BAKE-475339 format. One record per residue: residue in one letter; x, y, z of N, C-alpha, C in turn. Coordinates in Angstrom, 1 decimal. Example, Ala and Ser with C-alpha at 12.3 -4.5 7.8 and 13.67 -1.06 7.14 Angstrom:
// residues 2
REC  type     n.X     n.Y     n.Z    ca.X    ca.Y    ca.Z     c.X     c.Y     c.Z
REC     A    13.2    -5.7     7.8    12.3    -4.5     7.8    13.2    -3.3     7.8
REC     S    12.8    -2.2     7.1    13.7    -1.1     7.1    12.9     0.0     7.9
This chain:
// residues 228
REC  type     n.X     n.Y     n.Z    ca.X    ca.Y    ca.Z     c.X     c.Y     c.Z
REC     X   -13.5    46.7   -49.1   -14.1    45.1   -49.1   -13.2    43.9   -49.0
REC     X   -11.9    44.1   -50.3   -11.6    43.0   -50.0   -10.5    42.9   -48.9
REC     X    -9.8    44.0   -48.3    -9.1    43.9   -47.5    -9.8    43.2   -46.0
REC     X   -11.3    43.7   -46.1   -11.8    43.2   -44.8   -12.0    41.3   -44.8
REC     X   -12.3    41.2   -46.7   -12.3    39.6   -46.4   -11.1    39.0   -46.2
REC     X   -10.2    39.5   -46.9    -8.6    39.0   -46.3    -8.6    38.9   -44.8
REC     X    -9.4    39.7   -43.7    -9.0    39.8   -42.5    -9.9    38.5   -41.9
REC     X   -11.2    38.5   -41.9   -12.0    37.8   -42.2   -11.4    36.4   -42.1
REC     X   -10.7    36.4   -43.2   -10.3    34.3   -43.8    -9.2    34.3   -42.8
REC     X    -8.5    35.5   -42.7    -7.5    35.1   -42.1    -7.5    34.6   -40.4
REC     X    -8.6    35.2   -40.1    -9.5    35.0   -38.6    -9.9    33.9   -38.8
REC     X   -10.6    33.6   -39.7   -11.1    32.3   -39.8    -9.7    31.1   -39.8
REC     X    -8.4    31.9   -40.2    -7.5    30.6   -40.4    -7.2    30.4   -39.0
REC     X    -6.6    31.2   -37.9    -7.0    31.6   -36.7    -7.0    30.8   -36.0
REC     X    -8.7    30.8   -36.3    -9.3    30.2   -35.3    -9.4    28.5   -35.5
REC     X    -9.4    28.3   -36.9    -8.8    26.7   -36.8    -7.9    26.4   -36.7
REC     X    -6.3    26.9   -37.2    -5.2    26.7   -36.5    -5.6    26.3   -35.1
REC     X    -5.5    27.8   -34.3    -5.6    27.4   -33.0    -6.6    25.6   -32.0
REC     X    -7.5    25.5   -33.0    -8.1    24.4   -32.5    -7.4    23.4   -32.8
REC     X    -6.5    23.1   -34.2    -5.8    21.8   -34.5    -4.4    22.0   -33.2
REC     X    -4.3    22.9   -33.1    -3.0    22.9   -31.8    -3.7    22.5   -30.8
REC     X    -4.7    23.3   -29.9    -5.0    23.0   -28.9    -5.5    21.4   -28.9
REC     X    -5.9    21.0   -29.8    -5.9    19.0   -30.4    -5.0    18.5   -30.0
REC     X    -3.9    18.9   -31.0    -2.4    18.0   -30.5    -2.0    18.4   -29.3
REC     X    -1.8    19.3   -29.0    -1.4    19.6   -27.2    -2.1    18.3   -26.5
REC     X    -3.5    18.5   -26.2    -4.4    17.7   -25.7    -4.0    16.1   -26.2
REC     X    -3.6    16.1   -27.6    -3.6    14.8   -27.5    -2.2    13.8   -26.9
REC     X    -1.4    15.3   -27.4    -0.2    14.8   -26.8     0.1    14.6   -25.2
REC     X    -0.6    15.7   -24.1    -0.8    15.6   -22.9    -1.5    13.7   -22.6
REC     X    -2.5    13.4   -23.2    -2.9    12.5   -22.8    -1.9    11.2   -23.0
REC     X    -1.2    10.8   -24.2    -0.5    10.3   -24.4     0.7     9.8   -23.7
REC     X     1.6    11.2   -22.9     2.4    11.2   -22.6     2.0    10.9   -21.0
REC     X     0.5    11.0   -20.4     0.0    11.1   -19.2    -0.3     9.7   -19.2
REC     X    -0.5     8.7   -20.3    -0.9     7.2   -20.2     0.4     6.5   -20.3
REC     X     1.2     7.4   -21.3     2.4     6.8   -20.4     3.3     6.6   -19.5
REC     X     3.3     7.6   -18.6     3.6     7.4   -17.1     2.7     6.8   -16.3
REC     X     1.2     6.5   -16.8     0.5     5.6   -15.9     0.8     4.7   -16.1
REC     X     1.8     3.8   -17.1     1.5     2.5   -17.5     2.8     2.4   -16.7
REC     X     4.0     3.0   -17.1     5.2     2.9   -16.9     5.1     2.8   -15.0
REC     X     4.5     3.7   -14.6     4.1     3.7   -13.1     3.7     2.1   -12.2
REC     X     2.6     1.5   -13.4     2.9     0.4   -13.1     3.0    -0.8   -13.6
REC     X     4.1    -0.6   -14.2     5.2    -1.4   -14.1     6.4    -0.8   -13.3
REC     X     6.1    -0.5   -13.0     7.2    -0.1   -12.0     6.6    -0.9   -10.7
REC     X     5.9    -0.7   -10.2     5.2    -1.0    -9.4     4.7    -2.7    -9.6
REC     X     4.6    -3.1   -10.7     4.9    -4.6   -11.0     6.1    -5.2   -10.3
REC     X     6.8    -4.7   -10.9     8.7    -5.0   -10.5     8.5    -5.5    -9.4
REC     X     8.4    -4.1    -8.7     8.3    -4.0    -7.0     7.4    -5.5    -6.5
REC     X     6.5    -5.4    -6.9     5.4    -6.5    -6.1     6.2    -7.7    -6.2
REC     X     6.9    -8.1    -7.6     7.1    -9.6    -7.6     8.9    -9.5    -7.2
REC     X     9.3    -8.9    -6.9    10.8    -8.9    -5.6    10.0    -9.1    -4.8
REC     X     8.9    -8.5    -4.0     8.7    -8.8    -2.2     8.0    -9.8    -2.3
REC     X     7.0   -10.6    -3.4     6.9   -11.9    -3.3     7.9   -13.0    -3.2
REC     X     9.2   -12.9    -3.6    10.5   -13.7    -4.0    10.6   -13.2    -2.3
REC     X    11.2   -12.3    -2.2    11.5   -12.3    -0.3    10.0   -12.9     0.5
REC     X     9.4   -13.0     0.4     7.8   -13.1     1.6     7.9   -15.2     1.1
REC     X     8.5   -15.7    -0.1     8.5   -17.3    -0.6    10.0   -17.7    -0.1
REC     X    11.1   -16.7     0.2    12.2   -17.2     1.0    12.0   -17.3     2.3
REC     X    11.5   -16.1     2.5    11.2   -16.0     4.1    10.1   -17.3     4.5
REC     X     9.3   -17.5     4.3     8.8   -19.2     4.3     9.7   -20.2     4.3
REC     X    10.4   -20.2     3.0    11.4   -21.3     3.0    12.3   -21.8     4.4
REC     X    12.4   -20.0     4.6    13.6   -20.3     5.9    13.0   -20.6     6.9
REC     X    11.6   -20.6     7.5    11.5   -21.6     8.5    11.8   -22.7     8.9
REC     X    12.3   -23.5     7.7    12.9   -24.7     7.7    14.4   -24.4     8.6
REC     X    14.9   -24.1     8.5    16.1   -23.5     9.5    15.3   -23.8    10.5
REC     X    14.8   -23.4    11.2    14.3   -23.1    12.4    14.6   -25.0    13.5
REC     X    13.9   -25.9    12.1    14.2   -27.2    12.9    14.8   -28.0    12.6
REC     X    16.0   -27.6    11.8    17.3   -28.2    11.4    18.3   -27.4    12.5
REC     X    18.0   -26.0    12.7    19.5   -25.0    13.5    18.8   -24.8    14.6
REC     X    17.3   -24.6    15.2    17.2   -23.6    16.4    16.8   -22.6    16.0
REC     X    16.4   -21.7    17.3    16.2   -20.6    17.1    17.1   -19.7    17.0
REC     X    18.3   -20.1    17.9    19.8   -19.2    18.1    20.2   -18.9    16.7
REC     X    20.4   -19.9    15.6    20.8   -20.0    14.3    20.2   -19.0    13.2
REC     X    18.6   -19.5    13.2    17.9   -19.0    12.5    17.1   -17.9    12.8
REC     X    16.8   -17.5    14.2    16.2   -16.1    14.6    16.7   -14.8    13.7
REC     X    17.7   -14.7    14.2    18.7   -13.4    13.4    18.3   -13.5    11.9
REC     X    18.4   -14.7    11.0    18.3   -14.4     9.9    16.9   -13.8     9.1
REC     X    16.3   -14.4     9.9    14.6   -14.9     9.6    14.1   -12.9    10.0
REC     X    14.5   -12.5    11.3    14.5   -10.9    11.4    15.1   -10.1    10.6
REC     X    16.3   -10.4    10.0    16.9    -9.6     8.6    15.6    -9.5     7.7
REC     X    15.0   -10.6     7.2    14.6   -10.9     6.2    13.0   -10.2     6.3
REC     X    12.3   -10.8     7.6    11.6    -9.8     7.9    11.6    -8.3     7.8
REC     X    12.3    -7.5     8.5    12.6    -6.0     8.3    13.1    -5.5     7.0
REC     X    13.6    -6.5     5.9    13.8    -6.3     4.4    12.0    -6.3     4.0
REC     X    11.4    -7.0     4.1    10.2    -6.8     3.5     9.5    -6.1     4.2
REC     X     9.1    -5.5     5.8     8.2    -4.5     6.1     9.0    -3.3     5.4
REC     X    10.1    -2.9     5.3    10.2    -1.8     5.0     9.8    -1.8     3.5
REC     X    10.0    -2.6     2.6     9.4    -2.6     0.8     8.2    -2.8     0.6
REC     X     7.6    -3.8     1.4     5.8    -3.4     1.3     5.2    -2.3     1.8
REC     X     5.6    -1.8     2.6     4.8    -0.8     3.7     5.6     0.8     2.1
REC     X     6.4     0.7     1.2     7.0     1.9     0.2     6.1     1.3    -0.9
REC     X     6.0    -0.1    -0.9     5.3    -0.2    -2.3     3.5     0.0    -1.8
REC     X     2.9    -0.3    -0.7     1.5     0.3    -0.2     1.5     1.9    -0.5
REC     X     2.3     2.0     0.1     2.0     4.2    -0.2     2.2     4.4    -1.6
REC     X     2.8     3.7    -2.5     3.6     4.0    -3.5     1.9     4.1    -4.6
REC     X     1.2     2.5    -4.4    -0.2     2.1    -5.0    -1.6     3.1    -4.4
REC     X    -1.1     3.7    -3.2    -2.4     5.0    -2.6    -2.2     6.0    -3.2
REC     X    -0.8     6.3    -3.6    -0.3     7.6    -4.2    -1.3     7.8    -5.9
REC     X    -0.4     6.3    -6.2    -1.1     6.0    -7.7    -2.8     6.5    -7.8
REC     X    -3.3     5.7    -6.9    -5.2     5.8    -6.7    -5.4     6.9    -6.6
REC     X    -4.5     7.7    -5.7    -5.0     8.9    -5.5    -4.9     9.8    -6.4
REC     X    -4.2     9.7    -7.8    -4.1    10.4    -8.8    -5.4    11.0    -9.6
REC     X    -6.1    10.5    -9.4    -7.4    11.0   -10.0    -7.5    10.3   -11.4
REC     X    -7.0    10.0   -12.1    -7.4     9.4   -13.6    -5.9     8.5   -13.7
REC     X    -6.6     6.9   -13.0    -6.0     6.3   -13.5    -6.7     5.5   -15.0
REC     X    -5.2     5.3   -16.0    -5.6     4.8   -17.0    -6.1     3.4   -17.5
REC     X    -5.3     3.0   -16.8    -5.6     1.3   -16.8    -6.2     0.9   -15.4
REC     X    -7.4     0.6   -15.6    -8.2     0.4   -14.3    -8.0    -1.3   -13.9
REC     X    -8.1    -1.8   -14.7    -7.9    -3.2   -14.6    -6.8    -4.0   -13.8
REC     X    -5.7    -3.4   -14.5    -4.5    -3.2   -14.4    -4.3    -2.7   -12.8
REC     X    -4.5    -1.7   -12.3    -4.2    -1.2   -10.9    -5.1    -2.0   -10.2
REC     X    -6.2    -2.9   -10.5    -7.1    -3.4    -9.4    -6.2    -5.3    -9.1
REC     X    -6.1    -5.3   -10.4    -5.0    -6.6   -10.3    -3.8    -6.5    -9.2
REC     X    -3.2    -6.1    -9.7    -1.7    -5.1    -8.7    -2.5    -4.8    -7.3
REC     X    -3.1    -4.5    -7.0    -4.0    -4.4    -5.7    -4.4    -5.4    -5.1
REC     X    -5.4    -6.6    -6.0    -5.3    -7.8    -5.5    -4.2    -8.7    -5.4
REC     X    -3.2    -8.3    -5.9    -1.6    -9.2    -5.8    -0.8    -9.2    -4.5
REC     X    -1.1    -7.7    -3.8    -0.5    -7.0    -3.1    -1.2    -7.4    -2.0
REC     X    -2.5    -7.2    -1.5    -3.1    -7.8    -0.9    -3.3    -9.2    -0.4
REC     X    -3.4    -9.6    -1.8    -2.5   -11.3    -1.2    -1.3   -11.7    -0.6
REC     X    -0.4   -10.9    -1.2     1.2   -11.0    -0.4     1.6   -10.4     0.9
REC     X     0.5    -9.2     1.2     0.5    -8.5     2.4    -0.1    -9.7     3.5
REC     X    -1.5   -10.2     3.1    -1.9   -11.4     4.2    -0.9   -12.6     4.4
REC     X    -0.1   -13.1     3.6     1.0   -14.2     3.8     1.7   -13.8     4.3
REC     X     2.4   -12.4     4.7     3.4   -11.8     5.0     3.1   -11.8     6.5
REC     X     1.9   -11.2     6.8     1.0   -11.3     7.8     1.5   -12.4     9.0
REC     X     0.7   -13.4     8.1     0.9   -14.8     8.7     2.4   -15.1     9.0
REC     X     3.5   -14.8     8.3     4.5   -15.4     8.8     5.1   -14.5     9.8
REC     X     4.7   -12.9     9.6     5.7   -12.8    11.3     4.7   -12.6    12.2
REC     X     3.6   -13.5    12.4     3.1   -13.9    13.5     3.5   -15.0    14.0
REC     X     3.8   -16.0    12.8     4.4   -17.1    13.2     6.1   -16.7    13.5
REC     X     6.6   -15.9    13.1     8.1   -15.7    14.0     7.9   -15.0    15.4
REC     X     6.7   -14.3    15.4     7.0   -13.5    16.9     6.9   -14.9    17.9
REC     X     5.9   -15.9    17.3     5.6   -16.9    18.3     7.0   -17.4    18.4
REC     X     7.6   -18.4    17.3     8.8   -18.7    17.0     9.9   -18.7    17.9
REC     X    10.2   -17.1    17.9    11.5   -16.7    18.5    10.9   -15.9    19.3
REC     X     9.9   -15.6    19.8     9.6   -15.1    21.2    10.1   -13.1    21.1
REC     X     9.8   -13.0    19.5    10.0   -11.5    19.5     8.7   -10.9    19.6
REC     X     9.1    -9.4    19.8     8.2    -8.4    20.6     7.5    -7.5    19.7
REC     X     7.9    -7.5    18.2     7.5    -6.6    17.7     5.7    -7.0    17.2
REC     X     5.4    -5.2    17.4     3.7    -5.5    17.1     3.2    -5.2    15.4
REC     X     1.9    -6.4    15.4     1.8    -6.5    14.2     0.2    -5.7    14.3
REC     X    -0.4    -4.5    13.0    -1.6    -4.3    12.9    -2.2    -4.4    12.1
REC     X    -3.2    -5.0    12.0    -4.1    -4.8    10.3    -5.0    -3.7    10.7
REC     X    -5.1    -3.2     9.6    -5.9    -1.6     9.4    -6.6    -1.7     7.9
REC     X    -7.8    -2.4     8.5    -9.1    -2.3     7.6    -9.6    -1.3     7.2
REC     X    -9.6    -0.6     5.7   -10.4     0.4     5.5   -10.9     0.1     4.2
REC     X   -12.1     1.1     4.3   -13.4     0.8     3.0   -13.2     2.1     2.6
REC     X   -13.1     2.8     1.1   -13.1     4.2     1.1   -14.4     5.0     0.2
REC     X   -14.6     5.6     0.4   -13.9     7.0     1.3   -15.0     6.5     2.8
REC     X   -14.7     6.4     3.8   -15.2     6.6     5.2   -14.5     7.1     6.3
REC     X   -15.6     7.6     7.0   -14.6     8.4     8.2   -13.9     8.3     9.1
REC     X   -13.3     8.9     9.3   -11.8     8.3    10.1   -10.6     7.9     9.2
REC     X   -10.9     7.1     8.3    -9.9     6.7     7.8    -8.7     7.2     7.3
REC     X    -9.0     8.5     6.5    -7.9     9.3     6.1    -6.9     9.6     7.5
REC     X    -7.6    10.3     8.6    -7.0    10.2     9.6    -6.2     8.8    10.7
REC     X    -7.2     7.8    10.6    -6.4     6.5    10.9    -5.0     6.2    10.1
REC     X    -4.7     6.6     8.9    -3.7     6.0     8.4    -3.0     7.1     8.1
REC     X    -3.4     8.4     8.5    -2.4     9.6     8.8    -1.1     8.8    10.7
REC     X    -2.0     8.8    11.5    -1.7     8.3    13.0    -1.2     7.1    13.0
REC     X    -1.8     6.0    11.8    -0.6     4.2    11.9     0.9     5.1    11.0
REC     X     0.6     6.0    10.3     2.3     6.2     9.6     2.9     6.7     9.9
REC     X     2.2     8.0    11.1     3.1     8.5    12.1     3.8     7.5    12.9
REC     X     3.2     6.3    13.2     3.6     5.2    14.7     4.7     4.4    13.5
REC     X     4.4     4.6    12.7     5.4     3.4    11.8     6.7     4.3    11.5
REC     X     6.4     5.4    11.7     7.5     6.2    11.1     8.6     6.8    12.5
REC     X     7.9     6.5    13.5     8.3     6.7    14.7     8.9     5.4    15.4
REC     X     8.2     4.5    15.2     8.5     3.0    16.2     9.5     2.1    15.3
REC     X     9.2     2.4    14.0    10.2     1.8    12.6     9.6     0.0    12.7
REC     X    10.6    -0.8    13.0    10.4    -2.3    12.6     9.5    -2.7    14.2
REC     X     9.4    -2.4    15.2     9.0    -2.7    16.6     6.9    -2.6    16.0
REC     X     6.6    -1.6    14.9     5.0    -1.4    14.6     5.3    -1.9    12.8
REC     X     4.6    -3.0    12.7     4.3    -3.8    11.2     2.9    -3.3    11.1
REC     X     2.8    -2.4     9.8     1.3    -2.1     9.8     0.7    -2.2     8.5
REC     X    -0.2    -3.4     8.0    -0.5    -4.3     6.9    -1.9    -3.6     6.9
REC     X    -2.2    -2.7     5.8    -3.0    -1.5     5.5    -4.1    -2.9     4.1
REC     X    -5.1    -3.0     4.4    -6.0    -3.7     3.7    -7.3    -3.3     3.5
REC     X    -7.4    -3.2     2.1    -8.6    -2.7     1.4    -9.5    -3.1     1.0
REC     X   -10.8    -3.6     2.0   -11.9    -4.3     2.1   -13.1    -4.3     0.9
REC     X   -12.3    -3.1    -0.1   -13.1    -3.0    -1.3   -12.4    -4.2    -2.3
REC     X   -11.6    -4.2    -1.8   -10.9    -5.5    -2.4   -11.3    -7.0    -2.2
REC     X   -11.7    -7.7    -3.7   -13.0    -8.8    -2.7   -11.7    -9.9    -3.1
REC     X   -10.6   -10.0    -2.4    -9.4   -10.5    -2.5    -9.7   -11.8    -1.4
REC     X    -9.5   -13.1    -1.5   -10.0   -13.8    -0.8    -9.6   -14.2     1.2
REC     X    -8.0   -13.8     0.7    -7.3   -14.1     1.8    -8.0   -12.6     3.1
REC     X    -7.9   -12.0     2.5    -8.7   -10.5     2.8   -10.1   -10.6     3.8
REC     X   -10.8   -11.3     2.7   -12.2   -11.6     3.2   -11.8   -12.2     4.2
REC     X   -10.8   -13.4     4.7   -11.0   -14.4     5.4   -10.7   -13.9     6.8
REC     X   -10.4   -13.2     7.0    -9.2   -12.4     7.5   -10.6   -11.0     8.1
REC     X   -11.1   -10.5     7.3   -12.2   -10.3     7.8   -13.5   -10.7     8.6
REC     X   -13.8   -11.9     8.2   -14.8   -12.1     8.5   -14.5   -13.2    10.1
REC     X   -13.0   -13.5     9.8   -12.8   -14.1    11.2   -12.4   -12.9    12.8
REC     X   -11.7   -12.1    11.9   -12.2   -11.3    13.1   -14.0   -10.2    13.2
REC     X   -14.5   -10.3    12.5   -15.8    -9.7    12.7   -15.8    -8.3    11.8
REC     X   -14.9    -8.0    10.9   -14.8    -6.4    11.0   -16.4    -6.2     9.8
REC     X   -17.2    -5.1    10.9   -18.2    -5.0    10.1   -18.1    -3.2     9.9
REC     X   -17.3    -2.6    10.6   -16.9    -1.1    10.5   -15.7    -0.8    10.0
REC     X   -15.5     0.5     9.7   -14.4     1.2     9.3   -13.9     2.4     9.5
REC     X   -13.0     3.0     9.9   -11.9     2.1     9.9   -12.1     1.3    11.2
REC     X   -10.9    -0.4    11.3   -10.9    -1.2    12.1    -9.6    -1.3    12.3
REC     X    -9.0    -1.6    13.4    -7.9    -2.6    13.3    -7.4    -4.0    14.3
REC     X    -6.9    -4.9    14.2    -6.7    -6.0    14.7    -5.2    -6.1    15.4
REC     X    -5.0    -5.7    16.5    -3.5    -5.2    17.0    -3.1    -6.4    18.0
REC     X    -1.7    -7.1    17.4    -1.4    -8.5    17.8    -2.4    -9.1    18.0
REC     X    -3.7    -9.8    17.2    -4.6   -10.6    17.2    -5.6   -10.2    17.9
REC     X    -5.2    -9.1    18.4    -7.0    -8.0    19.3    -7.2    -7.2    17.9
REC     X    -8.9    -7.3    17.5    -9.8    -6.5    17.1    -9.9    -5.1    17.7
REC     X   -10.2    -4.3    16.9   -10.7    -2.9    17.9   -11.3    -2.2    17.0
REC     X   -12.5    -2.1    16.7   -13.8    -1.7    15.8   -13.3    -0.1    16.4
REC     X   -13.4     0.5    14.8   -13.6     2.1    14.8   -12.1     2.7    14.8
REC     X   -12.2     4.0    15.0   -11.0     4.8    15.2   -10.1     4.8    16.2
REC     X    -8.6     4.6    16.0    -8.2     4.3    17.6    -7.0     5.5    17.5
REC     X    -7.5     6.2    18.4    -6.5     7.2    18.8    -4.8     7.3    18.8
REC     X    -4.3     7.8    18.6    -2.6     7.9    18.7    -2.4     7.9    20.5
REC     X    -3.4     8.0    21.4    -3.0     7.8    22.5    -3.4     6.3    22.7
REC     X    -4.2     6.0    22.5    -5.0     4.3    22.8    -3.6     3.3    22.1
REC     X    -3.4     4.1    20.9    -2.6     2.8    20.0    -1.4     3.1    21.0
REC     X    -0.8     4.2    21.5     0.7     4.2    22.4     0.4     3.1    23.6
REC     X    -1.2     3.2    24.7    -1.4     2.2    25.1    -1.7     1.2    25.3
REC     X    -1.8     0.5    23.9    -2.1    -0.9    23.3    -1.2    -1.7    22.9
REC     X    -0.4    -1.1    22.1     0.9    -1.5    21.8     1.9    -2.0    22.9
REC     X     2.7    -3.0    22.6     4.2    -3.6    23.5     5.1    -2.5    22.6
REC     X     5.2    -1.0    23.2     6.4    -0.1    22.8     7.8    -0.1    23.9
REC     X     7.8    -0.2    24.9     8.8    -0.1    25.7     9.2     1.1    25.9
REC     X    10.3     1.4    26.0    10.9     2.7    26.1    11.9     2.8    24.8
REC     X    11.3     4.4    24.5    11.9     4.7    23.0    13.1     5.6    24.0
REC     X    14.3     5.1    23.2    15.2     6.0    23.7    15.0     7.7    22.8
REC     X    15.3     8.8    22.5    15.7     9.6    22.4    14.1    10.1    21.6
REC     X    12.8     9.3    22.1    11.5     9.4    21.3    10.8    10.8    21.5
């Protein structure tokens, strides 16, 4: 009987220990996950601030057009535009990946970063359109309005990513989340009468609904791709 009691006490002790250890492991996992989550948001904020500075610089550089003319100013503006394009596209992908991770520990901060990103993106789009006109450039701009989840949005995003990777700086994609109530995004959505998702605005022309790769190829000003 004594031996049986010792075994029962031992079993009970093991069970309690197992629960304690499991709880500690779970708590540690939550702590590490929250730390990584916060670190990613901090990195996103840092990148966003850097791009915002580039956009502000880009805006200031337009003053050079009045003083030095197109020949001297347009190459500088194009270089700045390409840098913003690469960095903002990468940041958009990081925000999308972060939002798709399933467990956003700080929803308020995440939405704030998305609001800031959307505001930056619309400002960048306006400057890109202005540059096209001022410097007579032929790159394409695509406003991509999405609302999730929506039928066709993932396929549309995949096609736009493919087009961006294929044509580089000749195709600038501005992905705008219609669920984020950012004033400039709302203004664009109302101006182009965006009522369904996905919807694109290609070089200022709204195209509602899903747009296939072939339709994009036919619509965009792409010219001949060497080796493409």
